[in-house]
C-alpha positions in Angstrom: -14.1 -46.6 -19.7 -16.7 -45.9 -17.0 -15.8 -42.5 -15.5 -18.3 -42.9 -12.7 -16.6 -46.1 -11.6 -13.2 -44.6 -11.9 -14.2 -41.6 -9.6 -15.8 -44.0 -7.1 -12.7 -46.2 -7.0 -10.5 -43.2 -6.6 -12.7 -41.8 -3.8 -12.7 -45.2 -2.1 -8.9 -45.5 -2.3 -8.5 -42.0 -0.7 -10.9 -42.8 2.1 -9.2 -46.1 2.8 -6.1 -44.1 4.0 -7.6 -41.0 5.5 -4.6 -39.9 7.6 -2.2 -40.4 4.7 -4.6 -38.5 2.3 -4.9 -35.6 4.7 -1.2 -35.3 5.2 -0.7 -35.5 1.4 -3.2 -32.7 0.9 -1.6 -30.6 3.6 1.1 -29.2 1.3 -1.5 -28.1 -1.2 -3.7 -26.6 1.5 -0.7 -24.6 2.9 0.4 -23.5 -0.6 -3.1 -22.3 -1.7 -3.7 -20.6 1.6 -0.3 -18.9 1.6 -0.7 -17.5 -1.9 -4.2 -16.1 -1.1 -3.0 -14.5 2.2 0.2 -13.1 0.8 -1.6 -11.5 -2.1 -4.3 -10.2 0.3 -1.6 -8.6 2.5 0.0 -6.9 -0.5 -3.3 -5.7 -1.9 -4.3 -4.4 1.5 -1.0 -2.5 1.8 -1.5 -1.0 -1.6 -5.1 0.1 -0.8 -3.9 1.7 2.4 -1.2 3.7 0.7 -3.6 4.8 -2.0 -6.1 5.9 0.6 -3.4 7.8 2.6 -2.3 9.7 -0.5 -5.8 10.5 -1.6 -6.5 11.6 2.0 -4.1 14.5 1.5 -6.8 16.2 -0.6 -8.3 15.8 -4.1 -6.8 16.4 -7.6 -3.5 17.6 -6.1 -0.3 18.6 -7.9 2.9 18.7 -5.8 5.6 21.1 -6.9 9.0 20.3 -5.2 12.2 22.1 -5.2 15.0 20.2 -7.0 18.7 20.7 -6.8 21.4 20.3 -9.4 24.4 19.0 -7.7 27.9 20.2 -8.5 31.2 18.3 -8.2 32.4 16.5 -5.1 32.0 18.7 -2.0 30.3 21.4 -3.9 26.7 20.6 -2.8 23.6 22.1 -4.5 24.4 24.5 -7.3 21.1 26.4 -7.4 21.3 28.3 -4.2 19.7 31.4 -5.7 17.0 29.4 -7.5 14.3 26.9 -6.5 10.8 27.6 -5.2 10.0 30.8 -3.4 7.0 32.0 -1.4 6.3 34.6 -4.1 5.7 31.7 -6.6 2.5 30.9 -4.6 0.9 34.2 -5.4 2.0 34.0 -9.0 0.4 30.5 -9.4 -2.8 31.6 -7.7 -3.2 34.8 -9.8 -2.1 33.5 -13.2 -3.0 29.8 -13.5 -6.5 29.0 -14.6 -8.5 25.9 -13.4 -7.2 25.7 -9.9 -9.2 25.5 -6.7 -6.4 26.6 -4.3 -2.7 26.9 -3.8 -1.0 26.1 -0.5 2.6 26.2 0.8 3.9 24.8 4.1 7.0 25.8 6.1 7.5 23.9 9.3 9.3 24.6 12.5 9.7 21.5 14.6 10.8 20.5 18.2 8.8 23.4 19.7 7.3 23.8 23.2 3.9 25.2 23.8 2.7 26.5 27.2 -0.6 27.6 28.6 -0.7 28.3 32.3 0.7 25.2 34.0 0.3 22.9 30.9 3.3 22.3 28.7 3.5 20.3 25.5 6.9 19.5 24.0 8.2 18.4 20.6 5.4 20.1 18.7 5.5 21.2 15.0 4.3 24.6 13.9 3.2 24.6 10.3 3.4 27.9 8.5 0.9 28.0 5.7 -1.7 30.0 3.8 -5.6 30.2 3.9 -5.9 27.8 1.0 -4.5 25.1 3.2 -8.1 24.1 4.3 -9.3 23.5 0.7 -6.1 22.0 -0.6 -5.6 19.5 2.3 -9.3 18.9 2.8 -9.2 20.1 6.4 -12.1 21.6 8.2 -12.4 24.1 11.0 -14.1 22.7 14.1 -14.4 26.0 16.0 -13.3 29.5 15.5 -11.7 30.4 12.2 -8.6 30.1 10.0 -6.2 33.0 9.4 -6.7 35.4 6.5 -4.5 36.6 3.6 -4.0 39.8 5.5 -2.8 38.0 8.6 -0.5 35.9 6.5 1.0 39.0 4.8 1.5 40.8 8.2 2.8 37.7 9.9 0.2 38.1 12.6 0.7 36.3 15.8 -2.3 34.0 15.5 -2.5 30.2 15.4 -5.0 27.4 14.7 -4.6 24.3 16.8 -4.8 20.7 15.7 -7.6 18.9 17.6 -5.3 16.8 19.8 -3.2 19.8 20.7 -6.3 21.8 21.6 -7.6 19.0 23.9 -4.2 18.7 25.7 -3.7 22.4 26.2 -7.3 23.2 27.0 -9.0 20.2 28.7 -12.0 22.4 29.4 -12.4 23.2 25.7 -12.1 27.0 25.9 -9.3 27.5 23.5 -10.6 30.4 21.2 -9.1 33.7 22.2 -6.6 32.3 24.6 -2.9 33.2 24.4 -0.3 30.5 24.3 3.5 30.7 24.4 5.5 28.8 21.7 9.2 29.1 22.3 8.7 32.4 24.2 6.5 33.9 21.4 3.0 34.7 22.5 0.3 33.7 20.0 -3.5 34.0 20.1 -5.6 31.0 19.3 -8.2 31.8 16.7 -9.4 28.4 15.7 -9.3 24.6 16.3 -9.4 22.1 13.5 -11.8 19.2 13.2 -10.2 15.8 13.8 -8.4 14.5 10.7 -6.0 11.9 12.1 -2.9 10.4 10.6 -2.5 10.8 6.8 0.6 9.6 5.0 2.6 9.6 8.2 1.5 13.1 9.3 -0.8 13.5 12.3 -2.7 16.7 11.5 -4.3 16.7 14.9 -1.0 16.9 16.7 0.3 20.1 14.9 -0.2 23.8 15.2 -0.9 26.0 12.2 0.0 29.7 11.7 0.7 32.3 8.9 3.7 31.3 6.9 5.2 34.8 7.3 5.1 34.3 11.1 7.2 31.2 10.7 9.6 33.0 8.4 10.0 35.9 10.9 9.9 34.2 14.3 10.7 30.5 14.0 13.3 30.3 11.3 16.9 30.5 12.6 18.5 33.8 11.5 21.5 32.1 9.9 19.3 29.7 8.0 16.9 32.6 7.0 19.8 34.6 5.6 20.8 31.7 3.4 17.4 30.6 2.1 15.4 33.7 2.4 11.7 32.9 1.6 12.6 29.6 -0.1 10.0 26.8 0.3 10.4 23.1 -0.4 7.0 22.3 -1.8 3.9 24.0 -3.2 0.6 22.1 -3.4 -2.0 23.0 -6.0 -5.6 21.7 -6.0 -7.1 21.4 -9.5 -10.8 22.0 -10.0 -11.3 19.3 -12.6 -9.1 16.2 -12.8 -9.6 16.2 -16.6 -7.7 19.5 -16.7 -4.7 18.2 -14.7 -2.2 18.1 -17.6 -3.2 21.5 -18.8 -2.6 23.0 -15.3 0.8 21.2 -15.1 1.8 22.7 -18.4 0.7 26.2 -17.3 2.7 25.9 -14.0 5.8 24.6 -15.8 5.9 27.5 -18.2 5.1 30.1 -15.5 7.8 28.9 -13.0 10.4 28.3 -15.8 9.9 32.0 -16.9 10.0 33.2 -13.3 13.1 31.3 -12.4 14.7 32.1 -15.7 15.5 28.5 -16.6 14.8 26.3 -19.6 12.3 23.5 -19.5 15.2 21.1 -19.9 16.9 22.4 -16.7 14.0 23.0 -14.4 14.9 23.7 -10.7 11.6 22.2 -9.6 9.7 18.9 -10.2 6.0 18.4 -10.6 4.1 15.2 -9.5 0.5 14.4 -9.1 -1.3 12.1 -6.7 -1.7 9.6 -9.5 2.0 9.6 -10.1 2.7 8.9 -6.4 0.0 6.2 -6.2 1.3 4.6 -9.4 4.9 4.5 -8.1 3.7 3.1 -4.8 1.5 0.6 -6.5 4.3 -0.7 -8.7 6.5 -1.2 -5.7 3.8 -3.0 -3.7 2.8 -5.0 -6.7 6.4 -6.3 -7.1 6.5 -7.1 -3.4 3.1 -8.8 -3.7 4.3 -10.9 -6.7 7.4 -11.9 -4.7 5.3 -12.9 -1.7 3.0 -14.9 -4.0 6.0 -16.6 -5.6 7.5 -17.6 -2.3 4.1 -18.9 -1.1 3.7 -20.7 -4.5 6.8 -22.9 -3.6 4.5 -24.6 -1.0 2.3 -25.7 -3.9 5.3 -27.3 -5.6 6.2 -29.0 -2.3 2.6 -30.2 -2.0 2.8 -31.6 -5.6 6.0 -33.5 -4.7 4.1 -34.9 -1.7 1.3 -36.1 -4.0 3.8 -37.7 -6.4 5.6 -39.4 -3.6 2.4 -40.9 -2.1 1.1 -41.9 -5.5 4.3 -43.7 -6.3 4.0 -45.6 -3.0 0.4 -46.3 -3.8 1.4 -47.8 -7.2 3.9 -50.1 -5.4 1.3 -51.1 -2.8 -1.4 -51.8 -5.4 0.7 -53.5 -8.0 -1.2 -56.8 -7.7 -4.5 -54.9 -7.9 -3.3 -53.2 -11.1 -2.4 -56.7 -12.5 -5.9 -58.0 -11.7 -7.6 -55.0 -13.4 -5.5 -55.5 -16.5 -6.3 -59.2 -16.5 -10.0 -58.6 -16.6 -9.7 -56.1 -19.4 -8.6 -52.7 -18.1 -6.5 -50.9 -20.7 -3.3 -48.9 -19.9 -5.5 -45.7 -20.4 -7.9 -46.9 -17.8 -5.1 -47.4 -15.3 -3.5 -44.1 -16.1 -6.9 -42.2 -15.7 -7.5 -44.1 -12.5 -4.3 -42.9 -10.8 -4.5 -39.4 -12.3 -8.0 -39.1 -10.9 -6.8 -40.0 -7.4 -4.0 -37.4 -7.7 -6.4 -34.8 -9.1 -9.0 -35.4 -6.3 -6.3 -35.0 -3.6 -5.2 -31.7 -5.1 -8.7 -30.4 -5.7 -9.9 -31.2 -2.2 -6.6 -29.7 -0.9 -7.3 -26.6 -3.0 -10.8 -26.2 -1.7 -9.6 -26.5 1.9 -6.7 -24.1 1.1 -9.1 -21.5 -0.3 -11.2 -21.7 2.9 -8.2 -21.4 5.1 -6.7 -18.6 3.0 -9.8 -16.4 2.9 -10.6 -17.1 6.5 -7.0 -16.5 7.5 -6.8 -13.2 5.6 -10.0 -12.0 7.3 -8.7 -13.0 10.8 -5.2 -11.6 10.2 -6.8 -8.3 9.0 -8.9 -8.1 12.2 -6.2 -9.0 14.8 -2.9 -8.4 13.0 -3.1 -4.7 12.7 -2.5 -4.9 8.9 -5.2 -4.4 6.3 -5.9 -7.3 4.0 -7.9 -7.4 0.8 -8.7 -10.8 -0.8 -8.5 -10.5 -4.5 -10.8 -12.9 -6.5 -8.2 -13.6 -9.1 -5.8 -14.9 -6.4 -8.4 -17.3 -5.2 -9.1 -18.6 -8.8 -5.5 -18.8 -9.8 -4.3 -20.6 -6.6 -7.1 -23.1 -6.9 -6.4 -23.7 -10.6 -2.8 -24.1 -9.8 -3.6 -26.7 -7.2 -5.5 -28.7 -9.8 -2.6 -28.4 -12.3 -0.1 -29.5 -9.7 -2.2 -32.6 -9.1 -2.2 -33.4 -12.8 1.5 -32.6 -13.3 2.9 -34.5 -10.3 0.3 -37.3 -10.7 1.3 -38.1 -14.3 4.5 -40.0 -13.6 3.0 -42.4 -11.0 0.0 -42.9 -13.3 2.3 -43.6 -16.3 4.3 -46.1 -14.2 1.1 -47.9 -13.2 -0.2 -48.0 -16.8 3.1 -49.5 -18.0 3.3 -52.4 -15.6 3.4 -55.8 -17.2 0.2 -57.7 -16.2 2.1 -61.0 -15.6 4.7 -59.3 -13.4 2.0 -57.4 -11.6 0.0 -60.6 -10.8 3.2 -62.3 -9.4 3.9 -59.3 -7.1 3.5 -60.1 -3.4 
């Protein structure tokens, strides 16, 4: 068995029917390219989500209020429990190993005015001085409010960068007095640009002392019901290796403060890693689904190879008989046709890889969606194309090898 001759013969056979060979490879090309591109889109989405979550800050712990629901129509049963603003000071004073504690209480759909300029549908975020460190936000000009101003509920605000540009086109915002829903507030600072993070545009918000929001921007009926309740407290940990220890400290502290057992907590604690892991598992499942759907194209391409190879066996029956007559064994014939199928799938795989990688890059540039080409997807899709060629080329090769030489020579 001369493998060089077999490869040369297979190559000659493929070139003798160029158009048919290209059309046969098309299914494999599309399949390989589709797998690479679908995995690249999924990986890009996962990377974007991870960056967005990490963009919230570093080494963060999110403490959320949780409700125990009663029977039908009863609603939440822990109206007197849950997180309170006073928990923030307790965490800051009693928990070791933290870099900062921040809480946010928002008032939305507000209108801000300065002279003849009016901005509508704004959000005022009531927070604490540690907001800068926890959320990794920086002051562009002026300053942030102090603990004393938070305690007093002082009428001061810090503007997001976009809000400052729209209200004060001339850039002279510090010290100016703006009106938000008929409450006059003094601008003491402007944040540096941060942009959109996890669906929140930090530049399009206004920031003030949380007690100011409680007193002036919380509806009286709602304030009487919830008091100083907050929905989430964010803690920044100094060292990520100390994350679990801090979580344990916070759990014990808040359980004691809220007079609940650790089996019936009225709050939940998650870390950035937990959120990223949850998001990653979801996007990974989605990515696997996309890759599976795209992989069907490879099977279709393999069926195309089998179809063409069966036609080729029929067309070359007399040639097969002649080869057998001059000494070719059934193994020689089988290897010959398997080689042709394998070459079709390999060349289709190579072209598919080029189309997939190039298409992922182009789609990422003009499609508005991030793509990340994963090396394993390139390797596996190419390997799959080769296996498809062998699998779907085996039956035609077997049929060719089993032809009776006498019958084959009589074939017209």
